[in-house]
C-alpha positions as semicolon CSV with decimal commas, in nm:
position;residue;x (nm);y (nm);z (nm)
1;M;20,621;17,870;9,091
2;K;20,901;18,003;9,312
3;K;20,811;18,364;9,223
4;L;20,443;18,296;9,297
5;L;20,529;18,146;9,637
6;T;20,749;18,445;9,719
7;K;20,466;18,682;9,628
8;I;20,217;18,492;9,843
9;L;20,454;18,496;10,140
10;F;20,511;18,870;10,095
11;I;20,136;18,937;10,094
12;F;20,089;18,715;10,400
13;F;20,356;18,884;10,610
14;F;20,264;19,233;10,490
15;C;19,898;19,184;10,576
16;N;19,983;19,044;10,916
17;A;20,209;19,342;10,984
18;L;19,905;19,568;10,962
19;Y;19,706;19,614;11,281
20;A;19,343;19,516;11,307
21;L;19,167;19,796;11,491
22;P;18,892;19,712;11,742
23;I;18,589;19,919;11,644
24;P;18,273;19,923;11,861
25;E;17,946;19,814;11,705
26;N;17,795;20,163;11,713
27;N;18,122;20,325;11,594
28;K;18,147;20,527;11,914
29;A;18,311;20,483;12,254
30;K;18,233;20,725;12,536
31;F;18,418;20,738;12,866
32;D;18,346;20,931;13,185
33;I;18,648;21,095;13,349
34;I;18,612;21,055;13,726
35;R;18,801;21,215;14,015
36;K;18,700;21,183;14,381
37;N;18,382;20,999;14,273
38;K;18,272;21,291;14,054
39;V;18,249;21,306;13,677
40;I;18,477;21,591;13,572
41;G;18,477;21,540;13,197
42;S;18,435;21,314;12,896
43;H;18,658;21,121;12,658
44;I;18,477;21,037;12,334
45;I;18,608;20,844;12,033
46;N;18,415;20,831;11,705
47;F;18,494;20,595;11,419
48;K;18,392;20,685;11,064
49;K;18,440;20,438;10,780
50;N;18,481;20,557;10,422
51;G;18,561;20,274;10,184
52;D;18,897;20,132;10,289
53;S;18,970;20,441;10,499
54;L;18,889;20,499;10,865
55;I;18,869;20,834;11,045
56;I;18,915;20,822;11,423
57;E;18,806;21,137;11,605
58;T;18,898;21,181;11,972
59;N;18,759;21,453;12,197
60;I;18,868;21,500;12,559
61;N;18,709;21,773;12,767
62;I;18,781;21,825;13,138
63;N;18,637;22,099;13,354
64;V;18,697;22,096;13,730
65;K;18,521;22,352;13,948
66;V;18,573;22,437;14,314
67;L;18,282;22,624;14,471
68;F;18,148;22,686;14,119
69;I;18,476;22,850;14,018
70;P;18,678;22,688;13,733
71;A;18,990;22,530;13,887
72;Y;19,123;22,317;13,603
73;K;19,049;22,285;13,233
74;F;19,187;22,059;12,962
75;F;19,081;22,011;12,602
76;H;19,210;21,781;12,330
77;K;19,083;21,703;11,983
78;S;19,245;21,481;11,722
79;E;19,159;21,326;11,389
80;E;19,350;21,020;11,274
81;V;19,333;20,886;10,918
82;W;19,389;20,514;10,862
83;K;19,376;20,322;10,535
84;N;19,377;19,945;10,502
85;E;19,457;19,926;10,876
86;K;19,764;20,153;10,838
87;F;19,807;20,486;11,018
88;L;19,863;20,767;10,766
89;K;19,783;21,109;10,909
90;I;19,688;21,307;11,218
91;D;19,569;21,659;11,296
92;A;19,536;21,747;11,664
93;Y;19,498;22,035;11,905
94;T;19,561;22,036;12,279
95;D;19,485;22,316;12,526
96;F;19,640;22,268;12,870
97;E;19,530;22,449;13,184
98;D;19,843;22,666;13,200
99;E;19,784;22,829;12,861
100;R;20,007;22,585;12,674
101;E;19,858;22,513;12,332
102;Y;19,985;22,262;12,079
103;F;19,878;22,237;11,716
104;I;19,993;21,894;11,599
105;K;20,020;21,765;11,246
106;G;20,173;21,450;11,106
107;K;20,157;21,236;10,794
108;V;20,333;20,951;10,622
109;E;20,551;21,052;10,329
110;G;20,745;20,775;10,159
111;D;20,897;20,559;10,430
112;Q;20,888;20,835;10,695
113;F;20,632;20,985;10,929
114;L;20,681;21,362;10,933
115;A;20,525;21,562;11,213
116;S;20,540;21,884;11,412
117;G;20,457;21,944;11,776
118;M;20,600;22,059;12,108
119;D;20,962;22,004;12,000
120;G;20,921;22,128;11,644
121;D;20,961;21,905;11,339
122;I;21,034;21,534;11,370
123;S;21,093;21,250;11,126
124;V;21,059;20,884;11,224
125;N;20,983;20,548;11,064
126;Q;20,646;20,533;10,888
127;N;20,528;20,248;11,112
128;I;20,501;20,467;11,422
129;L;20,159;20,448;11,591
130;P;19,965;20,728;11,763
131;S;19,929;20,699;12,141
132;N;19,555;20,641;12,133
133;F;19,486;20,394;12,415
134;W;19,187;20,263;12,224
135;N;19,422;20,071;11,996
136;I;19,550;19,779;12,205
137;N;19,822;19,721;11,944
138;I;20,018;20,017;12,083
139;L;20,114;19,790;12,373
140;K;20,333;19,590;12,133
141;E;20,543;19,893;12,042
142;K;20,859;20,044;12,191
143;K;20,789;20,399;12,074
144;L;20,469;20,597;12,010
145;F;20,370;20,934;11,871
146;D;20,219;21,139;12,156
147;T;19,898;21,281;12,008
148;Q;19,864;21,551;12,277
149;K;20,211;21,703;12,242
150;G;20,335;21,580;11,904
151;I;20,652;21,412;12,029
152;I;20,797;21,061;12,033
153;R;20,792;20,874;12,362
154;E;20,954;20,545;12,451
155;I;20,715;20,315;12,631
156;K;20,726;20,020;12,867
157;V;20,430;19,787;12,910
158;K;20,373;19,513;13,166
159;D;20,110;19,241;13,138
160;L;19,922;19,228;13,469
161;G;19,712;18,925;13,380
162;S;19,334;18,932;13,386
163;E;19,072;19,090;13,609
164;E;18,695;19,104;13,619
165;I;18,562;19,457;13,660
166;R;18,210;19,587;13,700
167;I;18,063;19,880;13,510
168;D;17,707;19,959;13,616
169;D;17,542;19,615;13,613
170;K;17,790;19,459;13,370
171;K;18,071;19,225;13,468
172;I;18,352;19,238;13,214
173;H;18,645;18,999;13,206
174;C;18,947;19,212;13,110
175;K;19,313;19,191;13,018
176;K;19,508;19,427;13,243
177;F;19,831;19,617;13,170
178;S;20,052;19,888;13,315
179;F;20,180;20,156;13,077
180;N;20,477;20,387;13,129
181;A;20,634;20,637;12,891
182;S;20,951;20,843;12,882
183;S;20,943;21,203;13,004
184;N;21,032;21,510;12,801
185;P;21,226;21,812;12,940
186;K;20,928;22,033;12,850
187;D;20,680;21,824;13,047
188;K;20,545;22,012;13,348
189;G;20,561;21,699;13,559
190;P;20,644;21,327;13,543
191;F;20,459;21,113;13,292
192;P;20,206;20,918;13,502
193;E;20,188;20,540;13,512
194;Y;19,862;20,423;13,358
195;T;19,671;20,104;13,428
196;L;19,468;19,982;13,129
197;W;19,184;19,730;13,103
198;Y;19,073;19,576;12,769
199;S;18,787;19,339;12,699
200;K;18,837;19,000;12,536
201;E;18,737;19,174;12,210
202;D;19,033;19,413;12,265
203;E;18,811;19,714;12,331
204;L;18,932;19,966;12,587
205;I;18,707;19,949;12,894
206;K;18,886;20,150;13,158
207;F;19,213;20,325;13,238
208;K;19,342;20,524;13,531
209;F;19,641;20,721;13,659
210;R;19,750;20,909;13,969
211;N;19,776;21,286;13,930
212;W;20,121;21,386;14,053
213;K;19,999;21,732;14,161
214;D;19,742;21,625;14,421
215;N;19,808;21,249;14,439
216;K;19,444;21,178;14,343
217;I;19,340;20,890;14,118
218;V;19,173;20,984;13,791
219;S;18,972;20,703;13,628
220;I;18,842;20,700;13,273
221;I;18,557;20,447;13,252
222;R;18,349;20,330;12,957
223;N;17,997;20,471;12,956
224;Y;17,751;20,227;12,798
225;Q;17,446;20,443;12,868
226;D;17,490;20,689;12,578
């Protein structure tokens, strides 16, 4: 009886240690990237279920033009593999505007997460989470795996309470947070402070940051039209 109780408690705590991922009904979340009231790009997340596995594909594409001449470009693509709500693997590619390119790979092996990115090879605890804002559970962590540069960042999160925001003709009651992360010597500028809004169903609705280069606000807002 004692052994059975111990086993039940182990299963209970183990299952509760795994993160439930908020997945939209149509398995897709599209965001418009907006600067100075103009859409300058898209941020699209696709969710593909395969048995007890989940593939999360993220595509970010930014193209800013001034007088029809390309002024800024950014591209990011990643594929995360989850199984039974546990993060197992990532393949990612990021192309920054200044010709920096990062090919990022990471996977769980044993009790470690092994990855390579901007700073070369790293090894951390297997429970590390990728820095995909879609997953509200990242806000509970102290460290995250940066999916754009393949490094570990320490994070600080502040609960800002609740706020009702409007998207098109929809009023959405949201939980609001600020998000800060540690800088890396190879960063070209300071890591921006993000403000994040999540619905009561824990889906990411909106986030924004201030670009340190031109001091302009960039907002990434859920697009329910597509």
